[in-house]
ZAMARGU-4260 file (C-alpha; in steps of 0.2 Angstrom, whole numbers, plus 5000, padded with zeros to 4 digits):
<rodrens>
0) 5103/4980/4915 | 5109/4999/4916 | 5102/5010/4931 | 5089/5023/4923 | 5085/5032/4938
5) 5097/5041/4952 | 5094/5034/4970 | 5110/5043/4981 | 5105/5037/5000 | 5118/5044/5012
10) 5134/5033/5015 | 5129/5027/5032 | 5111/5020/5021 | 5121/5012/5007 | 5121/4994/5003
15) 5108/4981/4999 | 5105/4972/5014 | 5106/4989/5024 | 5093/4994/5013 | 5082/4979/5014
20) 5084/4977/5032 | 5083/4993/5040 | 5067/4999/5036 | 5060/4987/5044 | 5066/4989/5061
25) 5057/4992/5078 | 5065/5008/5080 | 5057/5014/5062 | 5039/5006/5066 | 5039/5019/5080
30) 5045/5033/5068 | 5033/5030/5056 | 5018/5025/5066 | 5020/5040/5074 | 5020/5050/5056
35) 5005/5040/5049 | 4994/5044/5064 | 4982/5052/5053 | 4978/5042/5041 | 4978/5027/5053
40) 4966/5037/5062 | 4956/5040/5049 | 4955/5022/5043 | 4940/5010/5045 | 4937/4992/5043
45) 4930/4988/5024 | 4926/4968/5021 | 4928/4966/5003 | 4917/4954/4993 | 4928/4948/4979
50) 4916/4935/4971 | 4914/4914/4975 | 4913/4920/4993 | 4930/4925/4995 | 4930/4942/5006
55) 4947/4952/5007 | 4950/4964/5021 | 4954/4983/5019 | 4956/4999/5027 | 4950/5015/5021
60) 4957/5031/5024 | 4945/5047/5017 | 4956/5061/5014 | 4951/5079/5023 | 4942/5088/5009
65) 4951/5105/5005 | 4941/5121/5006 | 4933/5125/4987 | 4918/5131/4978 | 4918/5114/4970
70) 4920/5095/4974 | 4936/5092/4967 | 4937/5074/4958 | 4946/5062/4970 | 4958/5048/4968
75) 4958/5030/4977 | 4975/5025/4978 | 4974/5005/4983 | 4989/4998/4993 | 4996/4980/4994
80) 5010/4974/5003 | 5021/4958/5001 | 5020/4942/5007 | 5018/4938/5025 | 5018/4958/5027
85) 4998/4967/5030 | 4991/4981/5029 | 5002/4987/5043 | 5017/4986/5036 | 5028/5001/5038
90) 5034/5003/5017 | 5014/5002/5017 | 5012/5014/5031 | 5024/5025/5025 | 5017/5028/5008
95) 4999/5029/5014 | 5002/5044/5024 | 5011/5051/5011 | 4998/5049/4999 | 4985/5054/5012
100) 4993/5071/5017 | 4992/5072/4999 | 4975/5073/4996 | 4973/5053/4989 | 4960/5044/4998
105) 4969/5026/5002 | 4963/5009/5005 | 4976/4996/5012 | 4972/4980/5007 | 4978/4964/5018
110) 4978/4948/5006 | 4969/4930/5010 | 4978/4926/5028 | 4988/4941/5030 | 4985/4952/5045
115) 4972/4946/5057 | 4961/4937/5043 | 4965/4919/5044 | 4948/4917/5049 | 4936/4926/5035
120) 4941/4912/5020 | 4945/4893/5023 | 4956/4889/5010 | 4975/4894/5011 | 4982/4908/5003
125) 4994/4904/4989 | 5001/4915/4976 | 4991/4911/4960 | 4975/4918/4969 | 4972/4933/4958
130) 4955/4931/4954 | 4950/4936/4971 | 4962/4952/4971 | 4954/4957/4955 | 4938/4955/4963
135) 4941/4965/4978 | 4949/4981/4964 | 4933/4976/4956 | 4923/4979/4972 | 4933/4995/4976
140) 4927/5003/4960 | 4909/5000/4964 | 4910/5007/4981 | 4920/5024/4973 | 4913/5025/4957
145) 4916/5043/4954 | 4935/5040/4961 | 4949/5037/4950 | 4957/5022/4953 | 4976/5019/4956
150) 4986/5004/4963 | 5002/5000/4971 | 5010/4986/4979 | 5028/4981/4987 | 5036/4964/4982
155) 5024/4952/4979 | 5010/4965/4983 | 5018/4975/4967 | 5017/4957/4957 | 4999/4956/4962
160) 4996/4974/4958 | 5004/4971/4940 | 4995/4956/4936 | 4978/4965/4941 | 4983/4980/4930
165) 4985/4967/4914 | 4969/4959/4919 | 4960/4975/4922 | 4951/4980/4904 | 4944/4960/4903
170) 4937/4961/4921 | 4928/4979/4916 | 4938/4988/4928 | 4945/5004/4924 | 4965/5009/4933
175) 4973/5024/4928 | 4991/5019/4935 | 4999/5002/4943 | 5015/5003/4951 | 5025/4989/4958
180) 5041/4991/4970 | 5053/4977/4970 | 5039/4965/4963 | 5044/4947/4961 | 5047/4943/4943
185) 5052/4926/4941 | 5047/4916/4960 | 5058/4901/4956 | 5074/4912/4955 | 5067/4921/4969
190) 5066/4906/4979 | 5085/4900/4974 | 5092/4916/4979 | 5084/4916/4995 | 5093/4899/4995
195) 5109/4902/4989 | 5111/4920/4996 | 5111/4926/5017 | 5101/4915/5027 | 5093/4927/5036
200) 5081/4932/5022 | 5076/4914/5019 | 5075/4910/5040 | 5064/4926/5041 | 5050/4920/5028
205) 5050/4903/5035 | 5047/4909/5054 | 5034/4923/5046 | 5025/4908/5036 | 5026/4898/5050
210) 5017/4909/5062 | 5003/4913/5049 | 5001/4893/5045 | 4998/4891/5066 | 4986/4903/5066
215) 4976/4897/5052 | 4975/4880/5059 | 4968/4888/5076 | 4957/4899/5065 | 4948/4883/5056
220) 4950/4868/5071 | 4952/4853/5064 | 4954/4857/5044 | 4974/4859/5044 | 4987/4850/5049
225) 5004/4858/5048 | 5017/4850/5062 | 5024/4841/5047 | 5024/4852/5035 | 5033/4865/5044
230) 5045/4853/5053 | 5058/4856/5039 | 5059/4874/5041 | 5065/4873/5022 | 5054/4884/5010
235) 5058/4873/4995 | 5050/4858/5003 | 5037/4870/5014 | 5032/4877/4996 | 5031/4860/4986
240) 5019/4853/5000 | 5008/4869/5000 | 5007/4866/4981 | 5004/4848/4981 | 4994/4848/4996
245) 4982/4864/4994 | 4986/4874/4979 | 4979/4861/4964 | 4994/4861/4953 | 5004/4846/4950
250) 5020/4852/4952 | 5032/4868/4959 | 5038/4873/4942 | 5018/4875/4935 | 5013/4884/4952
255) 5029/4898/4950 | 5024/4900/4931 | 5005/4905/4937 | 5014/4920/4946 | 5028/4923/4937
260) 5027/4941/4926 | 5042/4938/4916 | 5041/4932/4897 | 5023/4937/4889 | 5013/4938/4906
265) 5014/4958/4904 | 5014/4958/4884 | 4995/4964/4883 | 4996/4977/4897 | 4987/4993/4893
270) 4984/5003/4909 | 5000/5014/4911 | 5011/5005/4923 | 5028/5009/4932 | 5040/4994/4937
275) 5051/5000/4951 | 5067/4988/4956 | 5085/4989/4962 | 5099/4978/4954 | 5106/4976/4971
280) 5089/4968/4977 | 5095/4952/4987 | 5079/4943/4984 | 5072/4949/4965 | 5087/4944/4954
285) 5090/4959/4941 | 5094/4947/4928 | 5076/4942/4926 | 5072/4961/4918 | 5080/4955/4903
290) 5065/4944/4903 | 5050/4955/4905 | 5039/4959/4890 | 5040/4976/4884 | 5024/4985/4880
295) 5022/5002/4880 | 5010/5005/4894 | 5024/4997/4906 | 5040/5008/4912 | 5054/5000/4921
300) 5063/5010/4933 | 5081/5003/4940 | 5091/5009/4950 | 5109/5005/4955 | 5105/5003/4974
305) 5090/5000/4986 | 5089/4982/4991 | 5072/4974/4993 | 5058/4986/4995 | 5071/5000/5003
310) 5076/5015/4992 | 5077/5024/5010 | 5085/5039/5011 | 5079/5046/5028 | 5074/5038/5045
315) 5060/5049/5046 | 5049/5056/5033 | 5044/5047/5014 | 5059/5038/5006 | 5064/5040/4988
320) 5052/5026/4981 | 5036/5036/4992 | 5040/5052/4983 | 5044/5044/4967 | 5027/5036/4968
325) 5017/5050/4973 | 5024/5061/4958 | 5019/5048/4946 | 5001/5047/4953 | 4999/5064/4952
330) 5005/5066/4937 | 4994/5051/4930 | 4978/5058/4938 | 4983/5078/4932 | 4984/5071/4914
335) 4968/5062/4916 | 4959/5077/4923 | 4964/5087/4909 | 4957/5072/4898 | 4940/5075/4908
340) 4940/5094/4906 | 4942/5096/4923 | 4954/5107/4932
</rodrens>
């Protein structure tokens, strides 16, 4: 698949691994958190009733109202991190601040068992728990009924947000726009890419998942025994044990199909959506782009480079993906405003 957009970082920021790793280094956390102080200072916790007794945590930051004779129409941007990330992940904070300073109200959502939420729900997180994320978005629509609702997610969060967009009409949710950055396309091929590629990525996720499982066991004493489960330090074996013991699937292949967005998964998508990905992503194989359905509502933005959730062209300000997402959401909300007769 050929690139459809130009992303030209400085020479010292080029390369798949630089783009994938540098944005998460400790030095950048200092920079991003300093820049994100306004959106973090405005944040307040939301515990969202997602149905079936499930609660998910979010952090709501209402943007300051600009001086105007009439209250402006408000847009709520719901942001979702990737696997073993959180509402405090740097890519989430960077985008949150970028949108917040342009007048968007922002909710940074945590998936089950991510962030400091292992105590909220007894059962373990897995990637097919779409109904509770749909439930969280539905609850946000209820809490903010006059807001225009937009969604953006990264990696597994991008996969979730595109699936939420596909499910939204049937769930009674009106979404103006959904965006997935480096979304998981086919998880079976993602796992294979991590096994065959640079071991740093495989080991990173094993380490993060191991820590999360230990936090879960401490939050629910006597409910879980993970020592043997995590001893292998093998992502494929750990995934297999999760699927067979805790996810209710007969095999890993069925589980992977349950959250892949390839083939016909997005065929009925009607919510305007954008998928942003790079051909050199070391975790999401670009070959799976050819297996996406092509509904009119889906725009696929492909760059030559950008790595995984990178698209990083400076150390300080918002990155290329942040600016693209801002333009996409501003364009969508302007079109909606004109359609509603608003100015």
